[in-house]
N, CA, C and O atoms as a GROMACS GRO file, in nm:
protein
  488
    1MET      N    1   0.787   1.180  -0.522
    1MET     CA    2   0.712   1.206  -0.400
    1MET      C    3   0.606   1.315  -0.422
    1MET      O    4   0.515   1.330  -0.341
    2GLU      N    5   0.619   1.391  -0.530
    2GLU     CA    6   0.518   1.495  -0.556
    2GLU      C    7   0.378   1.436  -0.568
    2GLU      O    8   0.281   1.496  -0.523
    3GLY      N    9   0.369   1.319  -0.628
    3GLY     CA   10   0.240   1.256  -0.648
    3GLY      C   11   0.177   1.204  -0.520
    3GLY      O   12   0.057   1.179  -0.515
    4LEU      N   13   0.256   1.188  -0.416
    4LEU     CA   14   0.203   1.134  -0.290
    4LEU      C   15   0.095   1.225  -0.232
    4LEU      O   16  -0.010   1.177  -0.190
    5ASN      N   17   0.119   1.355  -0.229
    5ASN     CA   18   0.018   1.446  -0.175
    5ASN      C   19  -0.111   1.440  -0.255
    5ASN      O   20  -0.220   1.445  -0.197
    6SER      N   21  -0.101   1.429  -0.386
    6SER     CA   22  -0.220   1.417  -0.470
    6SER      C   23  -0.295   1.289  -0.438
    6SER      O   24  -0.418   1.288  -0.432
    7ALA      N   25  -0.222   1.181  -0.419
    7ALA     CA   26  -0.284   1.052  -0.386
    7ALA      C   27  -0.354   1.058  -0.252
    7ALA      O   28  -0.466   1.009  -0.237
    8LEU      N   29  -0.290   1.118  -0.154
    8LEU     CA   30  -0.350   1.130  -0.021
    8LEU      C   31  -0.473   1.221  -0.023
    8LEU      O   32  -0.572   1.194   0.045
    9ASP      N   33  -0.466   1.328  -0.101
    9ASP     CA   34  -0.582   1.416  -0.116
    9ASP      C   35  -0.698   1.342  -0.181
    9ASP      O   36  -0.814   1.360  -0.141
   10ALA      N   37  -0.669   1.259  -0.280
   10ALA     CA   38  -0.774   1.183  -0.347
   10ALA      C   39  -0.843   1.087  -0.249
   10ALA      O   40  -0.965   1.074  -0.250
   11VAL      N   41  -0.764   1.021  -0.166
   11VAL     CA   42  -0.822   0.930  -0.066
   11VAL      C   43  -0.910   1.010   0.029
   11VAL      O   44  -1.021   0.969   0.061
   12GLU      N   45  -0.860   1.123   0.075
   12GLU     CA   46  -0.934   1.208   0.170
   12GLU      C   47  -1.066   1.256   0.109
   12GLU      O   48  -1.170   1.251   0.175
   13GLN      N   49  -1.062   1.301  -0.014
   13GLN     CA   50  -1.184   1.351  -0.079
   13GLN      C   51  -1.284   1.239  -0.102
   13GLN      O   52  -1.403   1.255  -0.074
   14TYR      N   53  -1.238   1.125  -0.152
   14TYR     CA   54  -1.328   1.014  -0.179
   14TYR      C   55  -1.395   0.964  -0.051
   14TYR      O   56  -1.512   0.928  -0.051
   15CYS      N   57  -1.318   0.963   0.056
   15CYS     CA   58  -1.365   0.905   0.182
   15CYS      C   59  -1.420   1.009   0.279
   15CYS      O   60  -1.434   0.980   0.398
   16ALA      N   61  -1.451   1.129   0.231
   16ALA     CA   62  -1.490   1.240   0.318
   16ALA      C   63  -1.605   1.207   0.412
   16ALA      O   64  -1.609   1.257   0.525
   17GLN      N   65  -1.698   1.126   0.369
   17GLN     CA   66  -1.815   1.095   0.451
   17GLN      C   67  -1.800   0.966   0.532
   17GLN      O   68  -1.895   0.922   0.598
   18MET      N   69  -1.684   0.906   0.527
   18MET     CA   70  -1.662   0.778   0.595
   18MET      C   71  -1.605   0.799   0.735
   18MET      O   72  -1.564   0.909   0.772
   19ASN      N   73  -1.602   0.692   0.810
   19ASN     CA   74  -1.544   0.688   0.942
   19ASN      C   75  -1.398   0.736   0.937
   19ASN      O   76  -1.322   0.689   0.853
   20ARG      N   77  -1.360   0.829   1.024
   20ARG     CA   78  -1.225   0.887   1.023
   20ARG      C   79  -1.116   0.782   1.046
   20ARG      O   80  -1.008   0.793   0.989
   21ASP      N   81  -1.143   0.682   1.128
   21ASP     CA   82  -1.046   0.576   1.151
   21ASP      C   83  -1.016   0.503   1.021
   21ASP      O   84  -0.901   0.472   0.991
   22LEU      N   85  -1.120   0.475   0.946
   22LEU     CA   86  -1.105   0.407   0.817
   22LEU      C   87  -1.023   0.491   0.720
   22LEU      O   88  -0.934   0.440   0.652
   23VAL      N   89  -1.054   0.619   0.714
   23VAL     CA   90  -0.981   0.710   0.625
   23VAL      C   91  -0.834   0.718   0.666
   23VAL      O   92  -0.746   0.716   0.580
   24SER      N   93  -0.807   0.727   0.795
   24SER     CA   94  -0.669   0.733   0.843
   24SER      C   95  -0.591   0.607   0.806
   24SER      O   96  -0.476   0.615   0.762
   25ARG      N   97  -0.654   0.492   0.822
   25ARG     CA   98  -0.586   0.366   0.787
   25ARG      C   99  -0.556   0.360   0.638
   25ARG      O  100  -0.449   0.316   0.598
   26ALA      N  101  -0.651   0.404   0.556
   26ALA     CA  102  -0.629   0.403   0.411
   26ALA      C  103  -0.517   0.499   0.372
   26ALA      O  104  -0.433   0.466   0.289
   27ARG      N  105  -0.514   0.616   0.432
   27ARG     CA  106  -0.409   0.714   0.402
   27ARG      C  107  -0.271   0.662   0.442
   27ARG      O  108  -0.175   0.676   0.365
   28ILE      N  109  -0.261   0.602   0.559
   28ILE     CA  110  -0.132   0.547   0.604
   28ILE      C  111  -0.086   0.437   0.510
   28ILE      O  112   0.032   0.431   0.475
   29ALA      N  113  -0.178   0.350   0.467
   29ALA     CA  114  -0.142   0.242   0.375
   29ALA      C  115  -0.092   0.298   0.242
   29ALA      O  116   0.009   0.252   0.190
   30VAL      N  117  -0.162   0.398   0.188
   30VAL     CA  118  -0.120   0.459   0.060
   30VAL      C  119   0.017   0.523   0.075
   30VAL      O  120   0.103   0.508  -0.012
   31GLU      N  121   0.039   0.594   0.185
   31GLU     CA  122   0.168   0.658   0.206
   31GLU      C  123   0.282   0.555   0.212
   31GLU      O  124   0.388   0.576   0.154
   32GLU      N  125   0.258   0.446   0.282
   32GLU     CA  126   0.360   0.341   0.293
   32GLU      C  127   0.386   0.275   0.158
   32GLU      O  128   0.501   0.257   0.118
   33LEU      N  129   0.280   0.240   0.088
   33LEU     CA  130   0.296   0.175  -0.043
   33LEU      C  131   0.366   0.268  -0.142
   33LEU      O  132   0.455   0.225  -0.216
   34PHE      N  133   0.325   0.393  -0.144
   34PHE     CA  134   0.383   0.491  -0.236
   34PHE      C  135   0.532   0.508  -0.209
   34PHE      O  136   0.613   0.505  -0.302
   35SER      N  137   0.568   0.527  -0.083
   35SER     CA  138   0.710   0.547  -0.052
   35SER      C  139   0.791   0.421  -0.080
   35SER      O  140   0.907   0.430  -0.120
   36ASN      N  141   0.733   0.302  -0.059
   36ASN     CA  142   0.803   0.178  -0.091
   36ASN      C  143   0.824   0.163  -0.242
   36ASN      O  144   0.928   0.115  -0.286
   37THR      N  145   0.724   0.205  -0.321
   37THR     CA  146   0.738   0.199  -0.466
   37THR      C  147   0.857   0.283  -0.510
   37THR      O  148   0.937   0.241  -0.594
   38ILE      N  149   0.867   0.403  -0.454
   38ILE     CA  150   0.977   0.492  -0.491
   38ILE      C  151   1.110   0.436  -0.442
   38ILE      O  152   1.206   0.425  -0.519
   39LYS      N  153   1.116   0.403  -0.315
   39LYS     CA  154   1.244   0.363  -0.254
   39LYS      C  155   1.293   0.227  -0.302
   39LYS      O  156   1.409   0.214  -0.343
   40TYR      N  157   1.206   0.125  -0.298
   40TYR     CA  158   1.250  -0.010  -0.330
   40TYR      C  159   1.216  -0.051  -0.473
   40TYR      O  160   1.295  -0.121  -0.538
   41GLY      N  161   1.102  -0.008  -0.523
   41GLY     CA  162   1.060  -0.048  -0.656
   41GLY      C  163   1.139   0.018  -0.767
   41GLY      O  164   1.183  -0.047  -0.861
   42HIS      N  165   1.158   0.150  -0.755
   42HIS     CA  166   1.228   0.225  -0.860
   42HIS      C  167   1.364   0.275  -0.817
   42HIS      O  168   1.438   0.332  -0.898
   43GLY      N  169   1.400   0.257  -0.691
   43GLY     CA  170   1.531   0.297  -0.644
   43GLY      C  171   1.549   0.447  -0.630
   43GLY      O  172   1.662   0.495  -0.621
   44GLY      N  173   1.441   0.522  -0.628
   44GLY     CA  174   1.447   0.667  -0.614
   44GLY      C  175   1.335   0.733  -0.692
   44GLY      O  176   1.250   0.667  -0.751
   45GLU      N  177   1.338   0.866  -0.691
   45GLU     CA  178   1.236   0.944  -0.762
   45GLU      C  179   1.233   0.904  -0.910
   45GLU      O  180   1.336   0.874  -0.970
   46SER      N  181   1.112   0.904  -0.966
   46SER     CA  182   1.098   0.869  -1.107
   46SER      C  183   0.967   0.927  -1.160
   46SER      O  184   0.886   0.981  -1.084
   47ASP      N  185   0.948   0.915  -1.289
   47ASP     CA  186   0.823   0.960  -1.351
   47ASP      C  187   0.726   0.844  -1.372
   47ASP      O  188   0.625   0.860  -1.440
   48HIS      N  189   0.756   0.729  -1.315
   48HIS     CA  190   0.668   0.614  -1.329
   48HIS      C  191   0.535   0.641  -1.258
   48HIS      O  192   0.534   0.695  -1.147
   49PRO      N  193   0.425   0.605  -1.322
   49PRO     CA  194   0.294   0.633  -1.260
   49PRO      C  195   0.258   0.535  -1.150
   49PRO      O  196   0.300   0.420  -1.148
   50VAL      N  197   0.178   0.586  -1.057
   50VAL     CA  198   0.112   0.505  -0.956
   50VAL      C  199  -0.036   0.533  -0.974
   50VAL      O  200  -0.078   0.648  -0.987
   51ARG      N  201  -0.116   0.427  -0.975
   51ARG     CA  202  -0.260   0.443  -0.994
   51ARG      C  203  -0.333   0.396  -0.869
   51ARG      O  204  -0.300   0.294  -0.810
   52LEU      N  205  -0.434   0.474  -0.830
   52LEU     CA  206  -0.520   0.437  -0.718
   52LEU      C  207  -0.663   0.427  -0.770
   52LEU      O  208  -0.709   0.512  -0.846
   53TYR      N  209  -0.731   0.324  -0.728
   53TYR     CA  210  -0.872   0.307  -0.758
   53TYR      C  211  -0.942   0.285  -0.624
   53TYR      O  212  -0.901   0.200  -0.545
   54LEU      N  213  -1.047   0.360  -0.600
   54LEU     CA  214  -1.120   0.350  -0.474
   54LEU      C  215  -1.264   0.312  -0.500
   54LEU      O  216  -1.326   0.356  -0.597
   55SER      N  217  -1.317   0.229  -0.412
   55SER     CA  218  -1.458   0.190  -0.418
   55SER      C  219  -1.507   0.175  -0.276
   55SER      O  220  -1.432   0.138  -0.186
   56ALA      N  221  -1.634   0.205  -0.256
   56ALA     CA  222  -1.690   0.192  -0.121
   56ALA      C  223  -1.815   0.105  -0.122
   56ALA      O  224  -1.904   0.126  -0.040
   57ASP      N  225  -1.822   0.011  -0.211
   57ASP     CA  226  -1.942  -0.072  -0.223
   57ASP      C  227  -1.906  -0.219  -0.212
   57ASP      O  228  -1.851  -0.272  -0.308
   58PRO      N  229  -1.932  -0.287  -0.107
   58PRO     CA  230  -1.999  -0.244   0.016
   58PRO      C  231  -1.902  -0.192   0.122
   58PRO      O  232  -1.944  -0.126   0.216
   59VAL      N  233  -1.772  -0.222   0.108
   59VAL     CA  234  -1.672  -0.172   0.203
   59VAL      C  235  -1.564  -0.097   0.125
   59VAL      O  236  -1.554  -0.111   0.004
   60LEU      N  237  -1.485  -0.017   0.196
   60LEU     CA  238  -1.379   0.057   0.130
   60LEU      C  239  -1.276  -0.039   0.072
   60LEU      O  240  -1.216  -0.119   0.144
   61THR      N  241  -1.258  -0.029  -0.058
   61THR     CA  242  -1.160  -0.110  -0.129
   61THR      C  243  -1.068  -0.016  -0.205
   61THR      O  244  -1.114   0.074  -0.276
   62LEU      N  245  -0.940  -0.037  -0.189
   62LEU     CA  246  -0.840   0.046  -0.254
   62LEU      C  247  -0.753  -0.044  -0.338
   62LEU      O  248  -0.698  -0.142  -0.288
   63VAL      N  249  -0.739  -0.012  -0.466
   63VAL     CA  250  -0.649  -0.085  -0.554
   63VAL      C  251  -0.532   0.006  -0.585
   63VAL      O  252  -0.550   0.119  -0.632
   64TYR      N  253  -0.412  -0.043  -0.558
   64TYR     CA  254  -0.288   0.032  -0.576
   64TYR      C  255  -0.208  -0.036  -0.686
   64TYR      O  256  -0.178  -0.155  -0.675
   65GLU      N  257  -0.174   0.038  -0.791
   65GLU     CA  258  -0.097  -0.021  -0.902
   65GLU      C  259   0.029   0.060  -0.928
   65GLU      O  260   0.028   0.183  -0.924
   66ASP      N  261   0.136  -0.011  -0.956
   66ASP     CA  262   0.259   0.053  -1.001
   66ASP      C  263   0.327  -0.036  -1.104
   66ASP      O  264   0.292  -0.153  -1.118
   67ASP      N  265   0.424   0.020  -1.175
   67ASP     CA  266   0.495  -0.057  -1.276
   67ASP      C  267   0.639  -0.088  -1.234
   67ASP      O  268   0.726  -0.108  -1.318
   68ALA      N  269   0.661  -0.093  -1.102
   68ALA     CA  270   0.791  -0.133  -1.049
   68ALA      C  271   0.810  -0.283  -1.077
   68ALA      O  272   0.715  -0.351  -1.116
   69PRO      N  273   0.930  -0.335  -1.058
   69PRO     CA  274   0.949  -0.479  -1.076
   69PRO      C  275   0.850  -0.558  -0.990
   69PRO      O  276   0.816  -0.514  -0.880
   70PRO      N  277   0.805  -0.673  -1.037
   70PRO     CA  278   0.706  -0.751  -0.962
   70PRO      C  279   0.748  -0.777  -0.818
   70PRO      O  280   0.861  -0.817  -0.790
   71PHE      N  281   0.654  -0.753  -0.728
   71PHE     CA  282   0.674  -0.779  -0.587
   71PHE      C  283   0.539  -0.810  -0.524
   71PHE      O  284   0.447  -0.728  -0.531
   72ASP      N  285   0.527  -0.926  -0.462
   72ASP     CA  286   0.404  -0.969  -0.400
   72ASP      C  287   0.417  -0.960  -0.248
   72ASP      O  288   0.476  -1.050  -0.187
   73PRO      N  289   0.365  -0.854  -0.185
   73PRO     CA  290   0.377  -0.842  -0.039
   73PRO      C  291   0.293  -0.944   0.036
   73PRO      O  292   0.315  -0.965   0.155
   74THR      N  293   0.198  -1.008  -0.031
   74THR     CA  294   0.116  -1.108   0.038
   74THR      C  295   0.192  -1.238   0.058
   74THR      O  296   0.150  -1.323   0.137
   75SER      N  297   0.303  -1.255  -0.012
   75SER     CA  298   0.382  -1.377   0.004
   75SER      C  299   0.489  -1.362   0.113
   75SER      O  300   0.561  -1.457   0.143
   76TRP      N  301   0.497  -1.244   0.170
   76TRP     CA  302   0.594  -1.214   0.274
   76TRP      C  303   0.561  -1.294   0.400
   76TRP      O  304   0.445  -1.303   0.439
   77LYS      N  305   0.661  -1.352   0.461
   77LYS     CA  306   0.643  -1.439   0.578
   77LYS      C  307   0.661  -1.360   0.706
   77LYS      O  308   0.773  -1.348   0.756
   78SER      N  309   0.553  -1.306   0.761
   78SER     CA  310   0.563  -1.219   0.877
   78SER      C  311   0.607  -1.292   1.003
   78SER      O  312   0.680  -1.235   1.084
   79ARG      N  313   0.566  -1.414   1.022
   79ARG     CA  314   0.599  -1.487   1.145
   79ARG      C  315   0.750  -1.503   1.162
   79ARG      O  316   0.803  -1.489   1.272
   80GLU      N  317   0.819  -1.532   1.051
   80GLU     CA  318   0.964  -1.549   1.059
   80GLU      C  319   1.033  -1.417   1.096
   80GLU      O  320   1.127  -1.416   1.175
   81ILE      N  321   0.986  -1.307   1.038
   81ILE     CA  322   1.046  -1.176   1.062
   81ILE      C  323   1.016  -1.128   1.203
   81ILE      O  324   1.103  -1.069   1.268
   82GLU      N  325   0.895  -1.151   1.251
   82GLU     CA  326   0.855  -1.100   1.382
   82GLU      C  327   0.938  -1.157   1.496
   82GLU      O  328   0.945  -1.097   1.603
   83THR      N  329   1.001  -1.272   1.476
   83THR     CA  330   1.083  -1.331   1.581
   83THR      C  331   1.221  -1.266   1.590
   83THR      O  332   1.292  -1.287   1.689
   84LEU      N  333   1.259  -1.188   1.489
   84LEU     CA  334   1.389  -1.121   1.489
   84LEU      C  335   1.380  -0.990   1.566
   84LEU      O  336   1.275  -0.926   1.571
   85LEU      N  337   1.492  -0.950   1.626
   85LEU     CA  338   1.500  -0.818   1.687
   85LEU      C  339   1.488  -0.713   1.578
   85LEU      O  340   1.529  -0.738   1.464
   86PRO      N  341   1.432  -0.596   1.609
   86PRO     CA  342   1.410  -0.494   1.506
   86PRO      C  343   1.533  -0.463   1.421
   86PRO      O  344   1.521  -0.445   1.299
   87ASP      N  345   1.652  -0.455   1.481
   87ASP     CA  346   1.773  -0.424   1.404
   87ASP      C  347   1.815  -0.536   1.310
   87ASP      O  348   1.891  -0.513   1.216
   88ALA      N  349   1.766  -0.657   1.334
   88ALA     CA  350   1.804  -0.771   1.250
   88ALA      C  351   1.703  -0.799   1.139
   88ALA      O  352   1.726  -0.886   1.054
   89ARG      N  353   1.593  -0.727   1.137
   89ARG     CA  354   1.489  -0.749   1.036
   89ARG      C  355   1.533  -0.692   0.901
   89ARG      O  356   1.600  -0.589   0.895
   90PRO      N  357   1.494  -0.760   0.793
   90PRO     CA  358   1.527  -0.707   0.660
   90PRO      C  359   1.460  -0.572   0.636
   90PRO      O  360   1.351  -0.545   0.687
   91GLU      N  361   1.527  -0.489   0.559
   91GLU     CA  362   1.474  -0.356   0.529
   91GLU      C  363   1.336  -0.368   0.463
   91GLU      O  364   1.317  -0.450   0.373
   92GLY      N  365   1.243  -0.286   0.507
   92GLY     CA  366   1.110  -0.284   0.448
   92GLY      C  367   1.008  -0.375   0.513
   92GLY      O  368   0.889  -0.364   0.485
   93SER      N  369   1.050  -0.464   0.598
   93SER     CA  370   0.957  -0.563   0.653
   93SER      C  371   0.855  -0.502   0.748
   93SER      O  372   0.742  -0.552   0.757
   94ALA      N  373   0.890  -0.398   0.820
   94ALA     CA  374   0.796  -0.336   0.914
   94ALA      C  375   0.680  -0.271   0.840
   94ALA      O  376   0.566  -0.275   0.888
   95GLY      N  377   0.706  -0.212   0.725
   95GLY     CA  378   0.602  -0.147   0.647
   95GLY      C  379   0.499  -0.245   0.594
   95GLY      O  380   0.380  -0.217   0.595
   96ILE      N  381   0.545  -0.361   0.548
   96ILE     CA  382   0.453  -0.463   0.498
   96ILE      C  383   0.362  -0.510   0.611
   96ILE      O  384   0.242  -0.524   0.592
   97ALA      N  385   0.420  -0.534   0.727
   97ALA     CA  386   0.341  -0.577   0.842
   97ALA      C  387   0.239  -0.470   0.880
   97ALA      O  388   0.125  -0.502   0.913
   98MET      N  389   0.279  -0.345   0.874
   98MET     CA  390   0.189  -0.237   0.909
   98MET      C  391   0.071  -0.230   0.812
   98MET      O  392  -0.044  -0.220   0.856
   99VAL      N  393   0.098  -0.236   0.683
   99VAL     CA  394  -0.010  -0.230   0.584
   99VAL      C  395  -0.103  -0.348   0.601
   99VAL      O  396  -0.225  -0.333   0.594
  100ARG      N  397  -0.048  -0.466   0.623
  100ARG     CA  398  -0.132  -0.584   0.645
  100ARG      C  399  -0.221  -0.566   0.768
  100ARG      O  400  -0.336  -0.612   0.768
  101GLY      N  401  -0.170  -0.502   0.870
  101GLY     CA  402  -0.246  -0.481   0.991
  101GLY      C  403  -0.353  -0.373   0.978
  101GLY      O  404  -0.449  -0.372   1.055
  102LEU      N  405  -0.338  -0.283   0.883
  102LEU     CA  406  -0.434  -0.174   0.865
  102LEU      C  407  -0.559  -0.216   0.789
  102LEU      O  408  -0.664  -0.152   0.801
  103CYS      N  409  -0.549  -0.322   0.712
  103CYS     CA  410  -0.664  -0.362   0.630
  103CYS      C  411  -0.714  -0.501   0.672
  103CYS      O  412  -0.643  -0.577   0.738
  104ALA      N  413  -0.836  -0.531   0.631
  104ALA     CA  414  -0.896  -0.660   0.664
  104ALA      C  415  -0.848  -0.770   0.571
  104ALA      O  416  -0.842  -0.887   0.610
  105ASP      N  417  -0.815  -0.733   0.448
  105ASP     CA  418  -0.770  -0.831   0.349
  105ASP      C  419  -0.679  -0.761   0.250
  105ASP      O  420  -0.696  -0.643   0.220
  106MET      N  421  -0.581  -0.836   0.199
  106MET     CA  422  -0.487  -0.782   0.102
  106MET      C  423  -0.462  -0.889  -0.003
  106MET      O  424  -0.428  -1.003   0.029
  107ARG      N  425  -0.481  -0.852  -0.130
  107ARG     CA  426  -0.462  -0.946  -0.241
  107ARG      C  427  -0.370  -0.885  -0.345
  107ARG      O  428  -0.376  -0.765  -0.373
  108TYR      N  429  -0.286  -0.970  -0.403
  108TYR     CA  430  -0.191  -0.924  -0.504
  108TYR      C  431  -0.211  -1.002  -0.633
  108TYR      O  432  -0.245  -1.120  -0.632
  109ARG      N  433  -0.190  -0.932  -0.744
  109ARG     CA  434  -0.178  -0.999  -0.873
  109ARG      C  435  -0.094  -0.912  -0.964
  109ARG      O  436  -0.089  -0.789  -0.950
  110LEU      N  437  -0.028  -0.977  -1.057
  110LEU     CA  438   0.048  -0.906  -1.160
  110LEU      C  439  -0.046  -0.893  -1.279
  110LEU      O  440  -0.092  -0.993  -1.334
  111ARG      N  441  -0.077  -0.769  -1.319
  111ARG     CA  442  -0.172  -0.746  -1.427
  111ARG      C  443  -0.108  -0.656  -1.532
  111ARG      O  444  -0.070  -0.542  -1.503
  112ASP      N  445  -0.096  -0.708  -1.654
  112ASP     CA  446  -0.038  -0.630  -1.764
  112ASP      C  447   0.098  -0.572  -1.728
  112ASP      O  448   0.129  -0.458  -1.764
  113GLY      N  449   0.180  -0.650  -1.657
  113GLY     CA  450   0.313  -0.606  -1.619
  113GLY      C  451   0.317  -0.510  -1.502
  113GLY      O  452   0.423  -0.454  -1.471
  114ARG      N  453   0.203  -0.488  -1.436
  114ARG     CA  454   0.198  -0.397  -1.322
  114ARG      C  455   0.163  -0.473  -1.195
  114ARG      O  456   0.086  -0.569  -1.198
  115ASN      N  457   0.221  -0.428  -1.084
  115ASN     CA  458   0.182  -0.479  -0.953
  115ASN      C  459   0.043  -0.423  -0.923
  115ASN      O  460   0.020  -0.303  -0.936
  116CYS      N  461  -0.046  -0.508  -0.883
  116CYS     CA  462  -0.183  -0.466  -0.852
  116CYS      C  463  -0.218  -0.521  -0.713
  116CYS      O  464  -0.239  -0.641  -0.697
  117LEU      N  465  -0.223  -0.433  -0.615
  117LEU     CA  466  -0.249  -0.472  -0.478
  117LEU      C  467  -0.386  -0.418  -0.436
  117LEU      O  468  -0.410  -0.298  -0.441
  118THR      N  469  -0.473  -0.509  -0.395
  118THR     CA  470  -0.607  -0.471  -0.351
  118THR      C  471  -0.613  -0.480  -0.199
  118THR      O  472  -0.585  -0.584  -0.141
  119LEU      N  473  -0.651  -0.369  -0.137
  119LEU     CA  474  -0.666  -0.362   0.007
  119LEU      C  475  -0.814  -0.344   0.039
  119LEU      O  476  -0.880  -0.257  -0.017
  120ILE      N  477  -0.864  -0.425   0.130
  120ILE     CA  478  -1.004  -0.414   0.172
  120ILE      C  479  -1.004  -0.374   0.318
  120ILE      O  480  -0.947  -0.440   0.403
  121PHE      N  481  -1.072  -0.262   0.345
  121PHE     CA  482  -1.080  -0.207   0.480
  121PHE      C  483  -1.219  -0.232   0.534
  121PHE      O  484  -1.318  -0.210   0.464
  122ALA      N  485  -1.228  -0.277   0.658
  122ALA     CA  486  -1.359  -0.303   0.719
  122ALA      C  487  -1.371  -0.226   0.848
  122ALA      O  488  -1.474  -0.234   0.915
   0.00000   0.00000   0.00000
């Protein structure tokens, strides 16, 4: 979790001149993804790296990479989960829905053994 503050600071610095709503959505997405990597991907604190790549040409694009076991959040079936009462939903499902709702587009690929999630904010 030590790296989370550094990641959030990097997003804040890179996006300093952008719309505050956009910056807030990007920060929330990074926080959710980072904590999910630790909790579900690695099962707790670890020294495994998380990489962030930011671009603002033409829109804010954030690429989030980790080396946790492969997991594609874009394949998650939100409609099936949304019909369940909150207590009956599988663990972690609310976070995926939240991240999907914060960005305009989300793409996943496995690259060199790492999860690579691209979020596009509009």
